[in-house]
C-alpha positions as CSV (number, residue, x, y, z in Angstrom):
1,X,105.0,105.9,85.5
2,X,103.3,107.7,82.6
3,X,101.2,110.7,83.4
4,X,101.7,110.7,87.1
5,X,102.6,114.0,88.7
6,X,105.1,114.0,91.5
7,X,105.4,116.9,94.0
8,X,106.7,117.5,97.5
9,X,104.3,119.3,100.0
10,X,105.2,120.6,103.4
11,X,102.9,118.9,105.9
12,X,103.1,119.3,109.6
13,X,106.8,120.3,109.4
14,X,107.9,117.4,107.1
15,X,108.3,117.2,103.3
16,X,105.8,114.7,102.0
17,X,106.2,113.2,98.5
18,X,102.9,112.7,96.7
19,X,102.1,111.0,93.4
20,X,98.8,111.8,91.7
21,X,97.0,111.5,88.5
22,X,93.5,112.3,87.1
23,X,90.7,114.7,87.8
24,X,87.4,114.2,89.7
25,X,86.5,112.9,93.2
26,X,89.7,112.3,95.2
27,X,90.8,108.8,96.2
28,X,93.5,108.7,98.8
29,X,95.6,105.6,98.6
30,X,97.5,104.7,101.8
31,X,100.3,102.1,101.5
32,X,101.7,99.6,104.0
33,X,105.1,98.0,104.9
34,X,107.5,97.7,103.2
35,X,105.8,99.7,100.5
36,X,105.6,103.1,98.8
37,X,103.2,105.1,96.7
38,X,104.4,102.9,93.9
39,X,102.5,99.9,95.3
40,X,99.3,101.6,94.0
41,X,100.6,102.1,90.5
42,X,97.9,99.8,89.0
43,X,95.1,101.5,90.9
44,X,96.4,105.0,90.1
45,X,96.3,104.2,86.4
46,X,92.9,102.4,86.4
47,X,91.0,104.8,88.7
48,X,92.3,108.0,87.1
49,X,91.1,106.7,83.8
50,X,87.6,106.3,85.2
51,X,87.2,109.9,86.3
52,X,88.9,110.0,89.7
53,X,91.8,112.0,91.1
54,X,94.1,109.3,92.5
55,X,96.5,110.6,95.2
56,X,99.1,108.3,96.7
57,X,101.7,109.8,99.2
58,X,104.8,108.2,100.6
59,X,103.9,108.1,104.3
60,X,106.3,109.7,106.8
61,X,109.4,107.5,107.1
62,X,109.1,106.1,103.5
63,X,110.5,106.9,100.1
64,X,110.9,110.5,99.3
65,X,109.0,111.7,102.3
66,X,111.0,112.9,105.4
67,X,111.8,110.4,108.1
68,X,111.8,112.0,111.6
69,X,114.4,110.6,113.9
70,X,112.3,110.2,117.0
71,X,110.4,106.8,117.3
72,X,107.6,108.7,119.0
73,X,107.0,110.7,115.8
74,X,105.3,107.7,114.2
75,X,102.1,107.3,116.2
76,X,98.7,106.8,114.7
77,X,98.0,110.5,115.4
78,X,101.1,111.7,113.5
79,X,100.2,109.6,110.4
80,X,96.5,110.5,110.4
81,X,97.5,114.1,111.1
82,X,99.8,114.1,108.0
83,X,97.0,112.8,105.8
84,X,94.4,115.2,107.0
85,X,96.7,118.2,106.6
86,X,97.6,116.9,103.1
87,X,94.0,116.8,102.1
88,X,93.4,120.3,103.5
89,X,96.2,121.6,101.3
90,X,95.6,119.7,98.0
91,X,91.8,119.5,98.2
92,X,90.6,122.4,100.4
93,X,87.2,122.5,98.8
94,X,86.5,118.7,99.0
95,X,84.7,118.1,102.2
96,X,85.0,114.3,102.1
97,X,87.3,112.0,100.1
98,X,87.4,108.3,99.3
99,X,90.0,106.2,101.0
100,X,91.8,103.0,100.1
101,X,94.3,101.3,102.5
102,X,96.4,98.2,102.6
103,X,98.4,96.6,105.5
104,X,99.5,99.5,107.8
105,X,97.7,101.8,105.4
106,X,94.4,99.9,106.2
107,X,95.1,100.3,109.9
108,X,95.7,104.1,109.3
109,X,92.5,104.3,107.3
110,X,90.5,102.8,110.2
111,X,92.1,105.2,112.6
112,X,91.2,108.0,110.2
113,X,87.6,106.9,110.2
114,X,87.6,107.0,114.0
115,X,89.4,110.3,114.4
116,X,88.0,112.3,111.4
117,X,84.9,110.6,110.0
118,X,84.0,114.0,108.6
119,X,86.8,113.7,106.1
120,X,85.9,110.2,104.7
121,X,83.1,109.6,102.3
122,X,83.7,105.9,102.0
123,X,86.6,103.5,102.5
124,X,87.9,100.3,100.8
125,X,90.4,98.4,102.9
126,X,92.6,95.5,102.0
127,X,94.1,92.7,104.2
128,X,93.7,94.3,107.7
129,X,90.2,94.5,109.2
130,X,89.2,96.9,111.9
131,X,90.1,95.6,115.3
132,X,88.3,97.1,118.3
133,X,90.5,98.5,121.0
134,X,91.1,95.9,123.7
135,X,91.9,97.6,127.0
136,X,92.9,94.3,128.6
137,X,95.9,93.4,126.4
138,X,98.4,95.5,124.5
139,X,99.2,94.0,121.1
140,X,102.9,93.3,121.5
141,X,102.3,91.3,124.6
142,X,99.5,89.5,122.8
143,X,101.6,88.6,119.8
144,X,104.5,87.5,122.0
145,X,102.3,85.2,124.0
146,X,100.9,83.6,120.8
147,X,104.0,83.4,118.5
148,X,107.0,84.0,120.7
149,X,109.9,86.4,120.5
150,X,110.8,85.6,116.9
151,X,107.5,86.9,115.5
152,X,108.4,89.8,113.2
153,X,106.4,92.4,115.2
154,X,108.3,91.4,118.3
155,X,111.6,91.4,116.5
156,X,111.0,94.9,115.3
157,X,110.7,96.4,118.8
158,X,114.4,96.9,119.7
159,X,115.8,100.0,117.9
160,X,118.5,99.2,115.4
161,X,118.6,95.5,115.9
162,X,116.5,94.3,113.0
163,X,117.9,97.1,110.8
164,X,121.4,95.7,111.3
165,X,120.2,92.2,110.3
166,X,118.4,93.6,107.3
167,X,121.6,95.4,106.3
168,X,123.5,92.1,106.4
169,X,120.8,90.4,104.3
170,X,120.7,93.2,101.8
171,X,117.8,95.5,100.9
172,X,116.9,93.5,97.7
173,X,116.6,90.3,99.6
174,X,114.5,91.9,102.4
175,X,112.1,93.5,99.9
176,X,111.8,90.3,97.9
177,X,111.2,88.2,101.0
178,X,108.4,90.4,102.2
179,X,106.6,91.1,98.9
180,X,106.7,87.4,97.9
181,X,105.6,86.1,101.3
182,X,102.4,84.0,100.8
183,X,102.6,81.5,103.5
184,X,99.2,81.5,105.4
185,X,101.0,81.9,108.7
186,X,103.1,84.3,110.7
187,X,106.4,85.9,109.5
188,X,109.1,84.6,111.8
189,X,112.5,86.3,111.9
190,X,114.8,84.1,114.1
191,X,118.3,85.5,114.3
192,X,120.5,84.1,111.6
193,X,117.6,82.5,109.7
194,X,115.0,85.2,108.9
195,X,111.9,84.1,107.0
196,X,112.9,80.5,107.7
197,X,115.9,80.3,105.4
198,X,119.5,81.5,105.2
199,X,120.1,85.1,104.1
200,X,121.7,84.0,100.8
201,X,118.8,81.8,99.7
202,X,117.6,83.2,96.3
203,X,114.0,84.5,96.3
204,X,112.0,83.6,93.1
205,X,109.7,86.3,91.9
206,X,106.1,85.6,91.0
207,X,104.7,86.5,87.6
208,X,103.1,89.7,89.0
209,X,106.4,91.2,90.4
210,X,109.3,92.0,88.1
211,X,113.0,92.7,88.9
212,X,112.5,96.2,87.6
213,X,109.7,96.8,90.1
214,X,111.7,95.4,92.9
215,X,114.5,97.7,92.0
216,X,112.3,100.7,92.4
217,X,111.6,99.7,96.0
218,X,115.2,98.9,96.6
219,X,116.5,102.2,95.3
220,X,114.2,104.1,97.6
221,X,114.9,102.1,100.7
222,X,118.7,102.1,99.9
223,X,119.1,105.7,98.8
224,X,116.4,107.5,100.7
225,X,114.5,106.3,103.7
226,X,116.0,103.0,104.9
227,X,113.7,100.6,106.8
228,X,113.7,102.4,110.2
229,X,110.9,104.8,109.4
230,X,108.5,102.0,108.5
231,X,109.6,99.8,111.3
232,X,109.0,102.7,113.7
233,X,105.2,102.2,113.1
234,X,105.5,98.8,114.8
235,X,107.5,100.4,117.6
236,X,104.5,102.5,118.4
237,X,102.0,99.6,118.6
238,X,102.1,99.8,122.4
239,X,102.0,103.6,122.4
240,X,99.0,103.6,120.0
241,X,97.3,101.1,122.3
242,X,97.7,103.5,125.2
243,X,96.6,106.5,123.1
244,X,93.5,104.7,121.8
245,X,92.0,104.3,125.3
246,X,89.5,107.1,124.8
247,X,88.1,105.2,121.8
248,X,87.4,102.0,123.7
249,X,84.0,100.7,122.5
250,X,83.8,103.0,119.6
251,X,82.8,101.6,116.2
252,X,83.4,102.8,112.7
253,X,80.5,104.7,111.1
254,X,81.9,105.2,107.6
255,X,80.7,103.1,104.7
256,X,83.3,100.4,104.1
257,X,84.2,97.4,102.0
258,X,86.9,94.8,102.9
259,X,88.9,92.5,100.7
260,X,91.4,89.8,101.8
261,X,93.2,87.0,100.1
262,X,92.7,83.5,101.5
263,X,96.5,83.0,101.7
264,X,97.0,86.3,103.5
265,X,98.9,85.9,106.8
266,X,96.5,88.3,108.5
267,X,93.5,86.2,107.5
268,X,95.1,83.3,109.3
269,X,95.9,85.0,112.6
270,X,94.2,83.3,115.6
271,X,90.5,84.1,115.7
272,X,90.6,86.3,112.6
273,X,88.4,84.3,110.3
274,X,85.8,83.9,113.1
275,X,85.9,87.7,113.7
276,X,85.5,88.5,110.0
277,X,82.8,86.1,109.2
278,X,80.8,85.4,112.4
279,X,79.5,88.9,113.2
280,X,82.3,90.5,115.2
281,X,83.6,92.6,112.3
282,X,80.1,93.7,111.3
283,X,79.3,94.6,114.9
284,X,82.4,96.9,115.1
285,X,81.8,98.3,111.6
286,X,78.0,98.4,111.3
287,X,78.3,100.3,107.9
288,X,80.4,97.4,106.4
289,X,78.8,96.6,103.1
290,X,80.7,93.5,102.1
291,X,83.6,91.3,102.8
292,X,85.3,89.6,99.8
293,X,87.8,86.7,100.2
294,X,89.8,86.1,97.1
295,X,91.0,82.6,96.5
296,X,94.6,81.8,96.0
297,X,95.8,85.3,96.7
298,X,98.4,86.4,99.3
299,X,99.0,89.6,101.3
300,X,99.9,92.0,98.5
301,X,96.6,91.6,96.8
302,X,96.5,94.9,95.0
303,X,99.6,94.0,93.1
304,X,98.9,90.3,92.6
305,X,95.3,90.8,91.3
306,X,95.2,94.5,90.2
307,X,92.4,94.2,87.6
308,X,90.1,92.5,90.1
309,X,90.9,95.0,92.9
310,X,90.5,97.9,90.5
311,X,87.1,96.7,89.5
312,X,86.0,96.1,93.1
313,X,87.1,99.6,94.1
314,X,85.3,101.2,91.2
315,X,82.1,99.3,91.7
316,X,82.0,100.3,95.3
317,X,83.0,103.9,95.0
318,X,80.8,104.9,92.1
319,X,77.7,104.8,94.3
320,X,79.2,107.7,96.2
321,X,79.8,110.0,93.2
């Protein structure tokens, strides 16, 4: 990608790959699963051209960043700790930064606002709203009760099992299946028929995703990280739930904006629309300035509608310059 600087920075004992472009107030872009810094390519180009320093790391376990072996090395504290230390190294004089997150990146951004609000000037999150800690129910038991054992987060729990199935499917098929998923419902991965079809069923690409772009993801997951690092985030859902006990009842006090597509699977989770629109979300994030629901858009909203997302980010962040 033209003009993007790539470097590897030692952060908390691991080598973290970072892509960045531009000068000015720093915007930290945090990717989700199964993504990379590359998922923010449109935002990096647009925001750097508008006077911002766009910084997008590969999170631990992804791409050209190290992938520790231990599952327990992927808790919310490890990931937020990496990002805070990264900021301390690359922007030691910038007291607070702007943050954009998507999918797991959005969850990490919410955690960051709880743990280190002193580091975040404002945040713009996509797809995953803030969910207040529920001490009565850990998330995996909750999802299993609603969707059953074939739900993808449940299938991800047994180490090595889903990786073996993904290897049989082939990395390209897995990447395409996730990135093109736009059913407004849960991802189910029954054994032998993941995503609801046989492994050799061809996946048609939408207009916003090219074979060349898919190949970039495939090359990194094949040759570098594999899927285990990213899946280990899901294997820490129960552990994160336990670790978050001290924050029970805490709300987010950082200025925020939230955007979701009306075809996003997260938007259609049980009770999610009611939570987002009927006051629950605003209660838990009293500084939430706006919720935008984009029509006809799926989960990977920043790639599907880059111009609209870029404009929304810029319009929101420029008030904090």
